[in-house]
C-alpha positions as CSV (number, residue, x, y, z in Angstrom):
1,M,13.0,11.1,2.2
2,R,11.5,9.8,-1.0
3,I,7.8,10.4,-0.5
4,V,5.9,13.0,1.4
5,L,3.8,11.7,4.3
6,L,0.3,10.6,3.5
7,S,-1.3,12.9,6.1
8,L,-2.3,15.1,3.2
9,G,-4.6,12.3,2.2
10,L,-5.0,9.5,-0.3
11,S,-8.4,9.1,-1.9
12,V,-10.0,5.9,-3.0
13,I,-12.2,6.2,-5.9
14,F,-12.8,3.4,-8.4
15,A,-14.9,4.3,-11.4
16,C,-17.9,6.0,-9.9
17,G,-21.4,5.9,-11.2
18,S,-24.9,6.5,-10.0
19,E,-27.0,3.5,-9.0
20,A,-29.0,2.2,-11.9
21,E,-32.8,1.9,-11.8
22,A,-34.5,-1.5,-11.8
23,D,-34.6,-2.8,-15.3
24,T,-34.5,-6.0,-17.3
25,W,-31.4,-8.2,-17.4
26,K,-31.1,-11.1,-19.7
27,S,-29.4,-14.4,-18.8
28,A,-27.0,-16.3,-21.2
29,D,-29.8,-18.8,-21.9
30,G,-32.5,-16.1,-22.6
31,R,-34.3,-15.8,-19.3
32,T,-35.0,-12.3,-17.9
33,L,-34.8,-10.7,-14.5
34,E,-36.2,-7.4,-13.2
35,A,-33.5,-6.0,-10.9
36,T,-31.3,-3.0,-10.1
37,G,-27.6,-3.4,-11.0
38,L,-25.7,-2.1,-8.0
39,Y,-22.0,-2.6,-8.8
40,W,-19.7,-5.2,-10.4
41,T,-16.8,-7.2,-8.9
42,A,-14.3,-9.6,-10.3
43,E,-16.8,-12.4,-9.8
44,G,-20.0,-10.9,-11.2
45,V,-22.7,-8.2,-10.9
46,Q,-24.3,-7.4,-7.5
47,M,-28.1,-7.0,-8.1
48,R,-31.2,-6.2,-6.1
49,R,-34.3,-8.1,-7.3
50,A,-37.3,-5.8,-7.9
51,S,-39.8,-8.3,-6.6
52,D,-38.4,-8.8,-3.1
53,E,-35.4,-6.4,-2.7
54,K,-33.1,-9.4,-2.2
55,E,-29.5,-8.8,-3.1
56,F,-27.2,-11.4,-4.8
57,V,-24.3,-11.8,-7.2
58,V,-25.0,-12.9,-10.8
59,P,-21.8,-14.4,-12.3
60,F,-20.7,-12.9,-15.6
61,D,-21.0,-16.3,-17.4
62,S,-24.7,-16.3,-16.4
63,L,-25.4,-13.0,-18.1
64,S,-25.9,-12.3,-21.8
65,T,-22.9,-10.7,-23.5
66,A,-24.7,-7.4,-24.0
67,D,-25.6,-7.2,-20.3
68,V,-22.0,-8.1,-19.2
69,I,-20.7,-5.2,-21.3
70,R,-23.5,-2.9,-19.9
71,A,-22.7,-3.8,-16.3
72,V,-19.0,-3.2,-16.4
73,E,-19.3,0.0,-18.4
74,A,-22.2,1.6,-16.6
75,L,-21.9,0.4,-13.0
76,P,-19.2,1.2,-10.4
77,F,-16.6,-1.3,-9.5
78,Q,-16.4,-2.7,-6.0
79,C,-14.1,-5.3,-4.6
80,N,-13.6,-7.5,-1.6
81,D,-12.1,-5.5,1.3
82,Q,-12.4,-8.1,4.1
83,I,-8.7,-8.2,4.5
84,S,-6.4,-10.3,6.8
85,L,-3.1,-8.4,7.2
86,R,0.2,-9.9,8.4
87,A,3.7,-8.7,8.1
88,R,7.2,-9.7,9.4
89,T,10.8,-8.7,9.0
90,V,12.6,-11.2,6.7
91,K,16.0,-9.5,6.6
92,A,17.6,-7.0,9.0
93,E,20.9,-5.3,8.3
94,R,23.1,-2.8,10.3
95,E,26.3,-1.3,9.0
96,K,28.9,0.9,10.6
97,R,30.0,4.0,8.6
98,A,32.2,7.0,9.0
99,R,31.6,10.6,8.1
100,E,33.5,13.9,8.4
101,T,32.2,16.2,11.1
102,G,33.5,19.4,9.4
103,N,36.2,19.9,12.1
104,L,39.9,19.4,11.6
105,I,42.4,17.7,13.9
106,V,45.9,19.4,13.8
107,T,48.9,17.7,15.4
108,V,52.2,19.5,15.6
109,T,55.3,17.5,16.5
110,E,58.4,19.6,17.4
111,Y,62.0,18.4,17.1
112,S,65.2,20.2,18.1
113,Y,68.5,19.3,16.3
114,N,71.8,21.1,16.6
115,G,70.0,24.3,17.5
116,Y,67.5,24.1,14.7
117,V,63.8,23.5,15.2
118,W,62.0,21.1,12.8
119,E,58.2,21.0,13.0
120,E,56.0,18.2,11.6
121,V,52.4,19.2,11.1
122,D,49.6,16.7,10.5
123,V,46.1,18.0,9.5
124,R,43.3,15.6,9.0
125,P,39.4,15.7,9.2
126,E,37.7,14.6,12.4
127,I,35.7,11.4,11.7
128,D,32.4,10.4,13.4
129,R,31.5,6.7,13.5
130,Y,27.7,5.9,13.2
131,K,25.4,3.1,12.3
132,V,22.7,2.8,9.7
133,S,20.0,0.2,9.7
134,H,17.4,-1.1,7.2
135,R,14.9,-3.9,6.9
136,L,13.2,-6.1,4.3
137,V,9.6,-6.6,5.3
138,E,7.2,-9.2,3.9
139,V,3.5,-8.3,3.9
140,E,0.8,-10.9,3.3
141,L,-2.8,-10.2,2.4
142,S,-5.5,-12.8,2.3
143,S,-9.3,-13.1,2.7
144,T,-11.8,-15.9,3.4
145,F,-14.2,-14.0,1.1
146,G,-12.0,-14.5,-2.0
147,P,-9.6,-12.4,-4.0
148,G,-9.6,-8.6,-3.6
149,Y,-7.7,-5.4,-3.5
150,A,-6.2,-3.2,-0.8
151,G,-4.5,0.2,-0.5
152,L,-1.2,-0.5,1.2
153,E,0.8,2.1,3.0
154,F,4.3,1.3,4.3
155,F,6.1,3.6,6.8
156,T,9.7,3.6,8.2
157,I,10.2,5.3,11.5
158,A,13.5,6.7,12.9
159,G,14.4,8.3,16.2
160,K,13.0,7.9,19.7
161,G,10.7,10.0,21.9
162,A,10.2,13.5,20.8
163,E,12.7,12.9,18.0
164,K,10.6,10.1,16.4
165,Q,9.5,10.8,12.9
166,I,8.3,9.0,9.7
167,F,11.5,8.8,7.7
168,D,10.0,7.2,4.5
169,A,6.7,6.2,3.1
170,E,5.4,4.1,0.1
171,Y,1.9,3.4,-1.0
172,Q,0.2,1.3,-3.8
173,V,-2.9,-0.6,-4.6
174,V,-2.3,-4.4,-4.3
175,R,-4.4,-7.3,-5.6
176,F,-4.4,-10.4,-3.4
177,E,-5.7,-13.9,-3.8
178,K,-8.0,-15.7,-1.3
179,S,-5.2,-18.0,-0.2
180,G,-2.8,-15.1,0.3
181,S,-0.5,-12.9,-1.7
182,V,2.9,-11.5,-0.6
183,K,4.3,-8.1,-1.2
184,E,7.8,-7.0,-0.1
185,F,8.8,-3.5,1.1
186,R,12.4,-2.4,1.8
187,C,13.1,0.2,4.5
188,N,15.8,2.7,3.2
189,E,19.0,3.0,5.2
190,V,18.6,5.4,8.1
191,E,20.4,6.3,11.2
192,D,18.5,5.7,14.5
193,F,16.2,3.2,12.8
194,E,13.2,2.5,15.1
195,G,10.8,0.3,13.2
196,W,8.1,0.0,10.5
197,V,4.4,0.1,10.1
198,V,2.0,-1.3,7.5
199,V,-1.5,0.2,7.0
200,A,-4.2,-1.4,4.8
201,R,-7.2,0.6,3.5
202,S,-10.4,-0.5,1.9
203,P,-10.4,0.4,-1.8
204,N,-14.2,0.9,-1.5
205,T,-14.4,3.4,1.4
206,G,-10.8,4.6,1.9
207,K,-11.0,3.7,5.6
208,I,-8.2,1.8,7.5
209,V,-9.1,-1.9,7.7
210,G,-5.8,-3.2,9.1
211,V,-2.6,-2.1,10.9
212,T,0.5,-4.0,11.9
213,G,4.0,-3.0,12.7
214,S,7.3,-4.0,14.3
215,M,6.1,-2.4,17.6
216,K,2.6,-1.5,18.9
217,H,3.5,2.1,19.9
218,L,4.8,2.8,16.4
219,E,1.4,1.7,15.0
220,D,-0.4,4.2,17.2
221,F,2.2,6.9,16.3
222,V,1.7,6.4,12.5
223,V,-2.1,6.1,12.6
224,G,-2.3,9.3,14.6
225,K,-0.8,11.1,11.7
226,L,-3.0,9.7,9.0
227,P,-6.4,10.9,7.7
228,E,-9.4,8.7,8.7
229,K,-10.2,8.3,5.0
230,A,-8.1,8.4,1.9
231,I,-8.6,8.4,-1.9
232,I,-7.0,5.5,-3.7
233,K,-7.0,5.7,-7.4
234,S,-7.0,2.4,-9.2
235,D,-7.4,1.6,-12.9
236,H,-9.5,-1.6,-13.5
237,Q,-9.7,-1.2,-17.3
238,G,-7.5,-4.3,-17.7
239,L,-10.0,-6.4,-15.6
240,R,-12.9,-4.8,-17.5
241,N,-11.4,-5.7,-20.9
242,K,-10.8,-9.3,-19.7
243,I,-14.4,-9.8,-18.6
244,I,-15.7,-8.3,-21.9
245,A,-13.4,-10.5,-24.0
246,A,-14.6,-13.6,-22.1
247,A,-18.2,-12.7,-22.6
248,K,-17.7,-12.1,-26.3
249,S,-16.0,-15.4,-26.7
250,R,-19.3,-17.1,-25.8
251,E,-21.1,-15.7,-28.8
């Protein structure tokens, strides 16, 4: 087993910060707006206008350079978590193998010749034949609300009934495009392979927002072993730097 089960919990925290008070924001063409900056996304800054409490997104290219920098450095990051999750097996392999059981097979052949006895002894290990299976699984994430991020957890299950267990687990934060992005996972070779399950979590709340697998009862089995919430740590400094650089290039 490569990774311990996630039942101990993942946690999802992007850069946290307290909600700002309503103040003055300046547009790229010099106009001003009294609003509370709530959070920023890849598309812009979510604001609540002071005059009517209406919430809306202000694109970065509509804000002054100073306010773009202020928003991405002082406000928390939030991303689209309205996820459509699909997954399928794209390659399945099964292989026969042999292993020693630890026992020895001893064969003695006795010959008699002119009153003498000649014994031929053959000692060899006992061999057990078994099968291992593994899969290549393609996971697709998309959203009608635009690009976003998801915490992806991938599980391999081996055994049946009371012997069923999560054999392997992987997890990572994945960015996806509106039209769909594909991520591949490989199930490690295992005896008594039963199936796989993919779990998607919101990077904002840590809650499960999508589950799919090779069999429905395996989905229920895996989800029953996971925490309701998780903490997913993700570094958005690269996106932050890109937004700041684009704002400064307008000066």
